N, C-alpha and C positions, 0 to 999 in steps of 0.2 A: 088425730094425727093419723097422718097416711102413712102407709108400711108396704113392703114387698115382699117378693117370694125366692127372687132371685140369689145369687152367689154373694156372699159378704163383700168380697173385693165391688161386686158392679153395685151392689147398695152404696158403700160407701161413694164410687161415683157417680152414682145416680144423690148424693147427697149433693153432691159440689164440693167433694177431696180431691185430691191430686193424692194420691199413695207416693209418699217419698223413699221410706224407709220402714223395713218392718222389725223392731225386735231391738234397734238401737238407743239407749237411754243411760243417761250417766247413772253414778251411782246415789246420786243425790234425788234422785226421783224414787218414788215411790213404786211397788208394784200395784197392776191394775187394779188388785183386787183388796190392797192396803187404801188405796185412794176412794173406792167405793165407799169402804166400809168407815173411812172420817167423815168423806161426803153425809153418808147416812145418818151419821150421828147426829148431825147435824147441831154442832159445835156453837155457831154461829147462826143458827136458822135459817130460814129461806131467806135469802135478797129476794124475792117475789113467787107470786103462788097466781097460777091462769088456769081456770074453769079449760078441761079437758075440750069441754063440748060448744066452748064459745065460739063467735064465729069469726074471730081476728084471732083465735087461740095460738095456730102457728105464726104468724108473722111477732107475734107477742112476744112471744118465747125467741124465736129468731134473734129481735132486736135487743131484748133484755141480757140473751146467750152473748152476742157479738157486743153489746157494750160492756158487761162486766167484765169479759174475756180481754176485751182493752185496756180496763181501767186498774186489772189484777196484773197486766202484765205476760197475760200467758203466750200472745202470740210474739214470736220471734222476730227478729230485724229483716231475716229472708220471710216472714211472712209464714212460719212452720210453728205449728203446738205437736203436742203428743195429745193421740185421741185412744180412747176405747169405748164398746159398745157395749149396753148391758142385753142381759136377755139369750147369753150364748153360754152353753155349757162347754166349756174349757177347763181342763186339767190345771189347779192350782202350777205344778212344775213348767207349764208349758202358755200359760196364759203371758201376750209379749203387748207392748205398747207399739202404735202406728203412727211413726212422722207423718203426719200431712198439711194440705196446704189450701185456701179455701181456691177455689175459679170463680169467676162468675157466672151467676144465677144460682147460688149456692140455698141448699134448705136443710140446715140439721134436723130442724125439729118436725120439718114433716114429712122426711124417710127416715130418723132414726128416734122422734120423740117418743115412740109407742115403746122401744125399749128402755129411752134413758141411753143417754151417752155421757162422756168424763174427759175433759180436757183439761190437761195441768201443762205448765211451765217446765221447759227446758233444761229451769234453777232448780226444779221440784220444789218450790217454796210458795207455789199458788196453785189454787186449782177451782176451775167452774164447772160444776153436773147442773145434769139436767133426768131429773128421776121422776117416776111417774108414781102415785100414790089415790088410788080411787079414780076420781074424775076428777084430779087436781095434777098439774105439773107444777111440780118446785124446781126452781133455778136459784140454787146454791154456791156458797162460795168458800172460799177457806184457804188463809194465808197464815205465813209465819210455819209455814209448815215443817221445815226442818228444827225451828227451835222445840216447837211441839212434841215433834218425835222424840226429840232426846232426851224431852223432860220427860215423856212417858218410857224409855230403856230406862232413866234413873230410875224411875218407880216400879219398873217391873222387877229391877236386880236388888233391889233393895228389900225383899220380902222376909218378913220373919216366921219362924216357927208356926205361930199361931196362922199368921195370913195363909201359910201352905196348906193348914190342916184344913182352913176354914173354904180353900179353894176348891179341894178335891169333896167337902160335903157339899158344894154348890153345885158341884156336875151332876150328882141325880137329884138334886132338890127339884120339886114341881117347877113349870111344867115338864121338867126333863127333858132328856136328850130327843131331837127331833128322828120321827119313824125313818126317815133316807137315809139315817145313819146306820143303821143297823150293818149291813152289808159291809159299808166303808169299816167300820170295827173291827169287824172279823176278820177281813184282809187283812190288817195293820195288826191286832191282835197275835196271830195267827207267825209274823215274823217278827214278834217281839222276842227279843233274846230271854227277856223275864217272864213270858210266860210259863207257868208251870206244867208241866206235861201230863199233870193229872186232868188238864183241863181241855185236852186236846181229844177225847170222846165226845165232850159236851159242844167243840165246834165242827164235828165232821158233820161235812153237808152244808154248813155257809161259808166255807172258804176254799176254792179249787188248788190255794198254793199250800193248803195242810198236805196235800197228796204229795207234794215234789219232793216233802221231806224224808228223811229217813224214817219210819213208825217201827214201834214196837208191832212185835207179831199180834199182841191182843188189839191191839188198834187196827192194824191191816185186815185181819178178820173181821173186824166189826165195821170195816169198810166194805167190806166183799159179802156182807148180808144187807148191804143199808138200801133202804125198799127203791132209792131215787139211783134210775139206771145210768145218769150222767156221773155220777160218785162214781158207783161200779167202774162206769169205761176209762175215766181217767184214772181212777186207781191201775187199772192193767197197763193204761198209756204211760206213766209217769213216776210211779212208785218204784224208789229203787231198792226197796227191802222185800219184793213182791219174790218167795220162793219157786224154784220149781213145783212143786206140788201144790202149792196155793193157784197159781198161775193156772195146772192144770185141773184143779178144782172148778176153777173159777168157772174154764169153758164146758166142763161136765156138765156143771148146775144148771147153765143158761138155758131157760126153757125156751126162750124166743128163737126162731132160727137166724135172724136178719142181726141178732146181738152175737148170736154164737159165732156167725162168719166173721163179723167185725172182730170181736177177742181174737180168733185164730188169725186173720189179718192182723192184726198188731203183732202178735208174736211171730211171724213171718217177719215183719219188719224190725223187729227188736233182734230179730234172731235166738229168740227165745228158746232153751230146750224144754222139751215136754215129758211126763212121765211116758212108760209105754205101753202100758192099757190106755193111754189116749189117743197115741197114732194109731192103735188099731181102732177105736172106736170113732175117729176121723173119718179114716183111710173107709170108710162104710155109710159114713152119715150120708142121708137121707139127702139133703141138701146139696147139690154138686156142686154150689158155689164156694161151699163149706170145703168140700173134697178138691177143688179145685186148690185152694186156699193150702190145705194141708201139704199139698206139694211141694210147698216154698218151704218150710220146718227145715231146718237144719241137719234135724236130727232122728228124721222119716227116715224109716228102712229100709234098705234095698228090697226086700220082698215085695213091701206095699206098693213103694214105687211102681213096679214093673205091674203089681198088680192093675195101678191106678191109671197107668200107659193103656191101658186094655179098657177101662171104663167104659161104661153105654154113653156117656156125654161127651161130645166132640168136645168142648171147652176144658173139662178136666184130662181129657188124653193131651190136649196140645200142651196145658199146665206141666203133665209131667214128662214130657216127652223128653226135654234135655237134659235132665237127671236119672231120667232110667236108664238114659240109652246105656251107659259103660256098662249096665248091669243086665241088659237084653241079651240072649243071643240071637243065633242067626235069624231063625223064624220069627220071633219076636220084631226085630229090626224091620224086617220085613213085611210085616203085618202093618207097622207104620208109613212104611213107605207105597205101600197099598190103601192106604187108610181112606174112607167112602170121603173125608171133610179134607179142600183144598188145602186149608192151612194147617192142616196135622201133617200131610203131606210132604209141603213145603220147607216144614222144619227139620222133618226126618229127614229129605233129600238133600239138608244143608249138612245135618251131622254126618251122613255117609261121606259126601263128599268133603268132609275134613281130611279125611283118610286116604280118599282113593278121586284121583283128578275127573271133574266133571268134564263131559266133552261137550262140543258147539251146539250139538243136537239135541241134549238133553235141556241146558239153556234155553236154547231156542224156544224148548217144547213149555217149559214149567216157569212158573211164574213165582221167581224167589230174589225176584228184584235186589236192589244192591248190596244186602246182605252176603250174599254168595259172593258177590266181587271181592268182598272184603276177609271172611271169614274162609274160602272155599280154598281146596285146590283145584287148578284149574290147566286141562290139557293146553299144550304149549300155543295150536292155533286159535283157541277163542281166546287165551290171554293177549296174543298177539294183535290180533281182530280188534280187540277193544283197547288195547293200546292206541291204535293209530287211527281206529274209525269210531268210538263209542263217543256217547254222546259226553260233557262234562263232568254230568252226577256220576257217568258210570266211571272215566277213568278215574275220579277224584276218591269212588270208593276204592278202585283196584290200587290206587297210591299207599293207600291205609295197608295192605295186603303183603302178610309179613311173608306169604310163600311166593308170590312172585319174583320170577326172575330176573338176577340183578340187572341184566344187559335192559330188560322192558322196564327197570325202576330209573335207571339213566335216560330213557326215552322220555321215559315223564317229568323227571327232571328239565325237560326244556318244553314242557306244555304250553301252549300258548294261554291255557287259562291259570290266574294268578292263584288259584284257592285248590289247583291238582298239584301245584308248584311248592305250596307251601305243605301241602297233604305229604309230600314225598321227602321234604326237609327238616319233617319233625323225625323219619323213621330209626330206628334202633341198628342198623345195618349198613348205614353209612360210614363212611371214616369224613374224619373232619375236613379234610380237604373237598371230597366229594358234596360234604354239607356246603361247604362255603362258598361252592360254584354254581349252589342253586340260587336264581334269582328270585327273591321275594318282597313281597311289602306287606310290613312287617309295621301295625300301628301299636304303639308301646302303652297304649289308654283303652285297648282291646283286654279284657280278662280273661286268662287262659290258667288250666290247672296245671299241674306240674304231670312232666310226663312221666307214666308211671317206668319205663325201663330206665330212668337215668335216677328213679327213687328209688329202686332195688339195686342200684349199684352204690348207693350211699355209704355201703360198711367197706368198700375198695379205695384207697389212699390215693392208689396210682390212675384209676377210672375217673377220679374226682378230679384229679390233674389236670388231666387229660382234656375232661370236658368245659372244666372250668376257663380253657382257653378258647372255647368254641368261640364260632363267628355269630350263632345263633342264639338271638338274646331268651329265647324261652328254653334252649337247652341250659344257657348260664342261670337263669331262675329257678330250674328245676334241681340244679346243683346246692344253691343255694337256701335249698329247704333243707338240707341236713341239719342235721344235728351237731356233729361234730364235724370239723375237715381239717384238714393239714395246716400249717401254719403259715404256709407260702400260697398257697388255694383261699385262706381268707385274707389275707391282705390283697392280693389280686382281685378280688371281690367287693372288697369293699372299698376301691377307686373305680367300682365299671362304670362305663359310661351313662348305662341304663339305670335309673335312681330304685327301678322297683326290685331291681338282683338286690340291692344298699338295702333296701325295703325288707326283700323274702329272709336276708342275710340276720337282718336285727329280730324279725319274728322268731326264725327257729334256728338259729345256730348259737350254743351258748360259747362259741371261741369269739363273736362277733366285739372288735374292736371299740373302745370308749369313746374314740375320735370320731369314726363313723355313726355310734349309737346319737351321739348328740347332736350331726349332721343330720340325720333323719329326722330327731326327733323335733326340728324346725317346720315341718312340713306335713307331717304324720300322727294324728291322734291316738291313732290305735282301731284296729278291726274287732267283730265279732267275734275272731276265731281267738285273737290274743290280743284282750283289749287291755291290755297291760303292757305290750312290746311298743316301741321302746324303750321307755319309760322304766319298767319293772325288770328288764334285764341284768342277771346280777355284774356286769361289767358299766352297767350304766355311771358316769362319773358321780360321786356324792360329794367331793370336795372342792374346794376350789371356785365355790361356783357363789360366792358372793358377791362377785365380780359384775355379775349380772343384776345385780337389784335395780339397776337403772335403767338399763338394756330398754331401747326403743319397743325392741319387740316382745309384746307380750309374752310369748311361749318360753322367753328365755330368762326373761323380767319372774316369772312365778319357779324358776330353778333355785331362785338365793336362798328359798325358804329350806331344801332341801341340804342345804350344807349344815354342818353340826355346829356350827360357829354362829348361826344365824339366832337372831334374837325375839323374843315378844314384842319386845317393839318393833320390828319390822313386819310379826305378823300383823299388828294395830293398823301398820300403814300402809300395808297391803290390803286391809279390809275395807279402806276407801279409793283403792285405786282405780284410774279410769275405765282399766278392762277387766269385764264380766269372767274371762280365764282367770284373771289374776287372784281376782275376790274372791272364786272360788278353791282356789287352791287354800284361801286365808281362811276360808269358813273348814276346812276340813282338817286345818291343824289343830291338834289339842293343845295348842298355848293359846289357841283364841280362847279370849274373855267373856264371860256371860251376856255383858252388856252389848259387845258386838256382833256375837249371835245373835241377838233380840232383836236386834238392828238392821241384820242382815234377812233377816226373816220377812222384810216387807222391802227386799232388795229389787229392783227391776230385771234382773235375770232370773229364771225360773231355776238351774240347777244352783245357782247360787242361795236361793231359798231352801233348796232340798237337801243342801248341805248343812245351812245352820239349822235345819230342823232335827236335827242328826245331835246336836253340842247336848252333850250330858249332863249340864248345868242349866238347861232351859227353869225359870221357876213354873211352879206348879201353876201361876194363874193365868200364866202365857201357853200352856200346855192344855188346861181348860178350855181357852178362849179357842185354841187350836181346834180341840176335839168336838166343839159345838156348831162348829162351821164345816160344810160339807166338803170345799176344797182343801182343808188342810187336816181333817180328822183323821184319813189313813197314816201320815208321817206320825201324827202324835199320836197315835194306838203302838206303833212301833217305834216307841221312843222306849231307849232302856232304861231311865227314870221311874216310869211308871212303878209306883208301887204296888206289891202282888195284891193287897186286898182291893186297889182300886180297879184291876184286872181281872178279878175274881167278881166284883161287883159289874165288870162291863158286859163280861160273857153272862153271868144270870141276866142281865135286861137285853140281851142279845136272846137268850132262850126265854125269858117269858114275852116279849114282844113277839118273835113267830109263832108262840102258841097259840096269842092271840088275833092272829093276822094270818094263819095258816104256813102251809109248808116250808119249810127253807129252802134258797135256790143255791146253787154250787157257787155264784160269786161270780 
């Protein structure tokens, strides 16, 4: 069989396939993994077997596949079918069917045969797969899939106590779990709420996720002493229970200069406090990189900052300059202004001219760039010259300078450059009438951060009322970020023409109205920062939602299960819904039956499968199958119904395998 090394999509095109759609499959269709398992089980045996090294192997397999796909009704009336290709390391949660169509000159066996490929009907009731086993290529068919699937579900949920015990015993029976499952099991067991805490020390070093949890002091101490630097480094980065004393001791005890620098850098990034003796130690550290990072530490004493501002290394002086400046006397500041390093001199010059107006001669002679134009006091002739004759980037920087004279600000408000006008339009010192007069180009799709000066006024109802009426969308968006707002301001923003204002109100404001939350819900699913909004908002409607049970919009339809009057029968109905989003909502419902959960484990939607895998009633035989399969093992290992004795045996097996095969990784 021939192969290729290009991208996956290009490979499909070379095989003669037009990719119509990715991920769209009705609920009757098995997931790609389930289809492969069914085909590999060979319930009907192979329809044909072809020697892979035969002279006509490619043509023969293509002919057999096309004939069987036609006979089994795989290809729809529009010429499309669902396809998956083997040999791809895709996560269980994210593997999706591709709807494809054959084009002239197709050659599936020649391009995809080495990997194997699976085609299934859009009805989900028949498949034809091509698999490779040694020197043979097998073309496998399977029909009546839905009936077989339901029979398997019924058999799974009828599990007796004896069968359950036998299933758990089978998990560790020879030949035992595959070696590749070690790290997957470790990740899952760490996340399992039933894992006894006394097992955590045994899992240290096998899963990075363990270090994200709030660990007891003894386990933090064990991680601090772990021989693997990756464990220690991640502990310093993510462990919420790391005390000031422990973090300080980690830095102090680290002998490798580069790692000591990294630990100091982490402490600065996290704004972590350290012990007084460590500040003294870091300020005199032999490594200039460590001393430089030490200047960023929030608790660094003033006398050490001023000492570092006179360090022998210019990079350290530059790092210390800003924080040391308020504590320096006139001589200390002058030494920085006269520093032999140009970067230090420029930084000191900007700090000096935040208080003293910068003359044009100084600006022309020194390389202080746009930062000086944004931050410094400027003498009038310099500021006026740049406003009238400066380059666009200089005028844009000036427009953000809070110390610029008001008449020059208004002159920039009429600047021919749109970016300069926009910078003026978000200044805090404009009246709303002045702001409205600035002509701006505003793309509502562009991401902007909330204006800090508006956020600082969130506690002032009068200011929020005034700014909520602003013509500037970014000002109104920033108002909407307030946690609480006056009722009239909430009503105004809830009807804002800029829907991002409504979104921010839904995400941030506890006073957001129910009708607006429901409106935003129709087009917004949640962000990384607020994944539960708007649906998780306390004002989101919970009653009267059954009326949406037949809504053509799946986002509205799924809300019916939130209604207290919804029934288990509706959960069952929604578990068969054509929309994956609705099936996902059913899969997360505590009223979902075990049978429905087992069926949804083979759903074509990855998020649906993941939700079903968390159902507390999954039978032991199902969980054992999941634990033995690399693509499902992580989900099964964190399942809440795993018996504690089984978890203990899993951890013991993880440790034994590591002892036989070498040191554990961090997962």
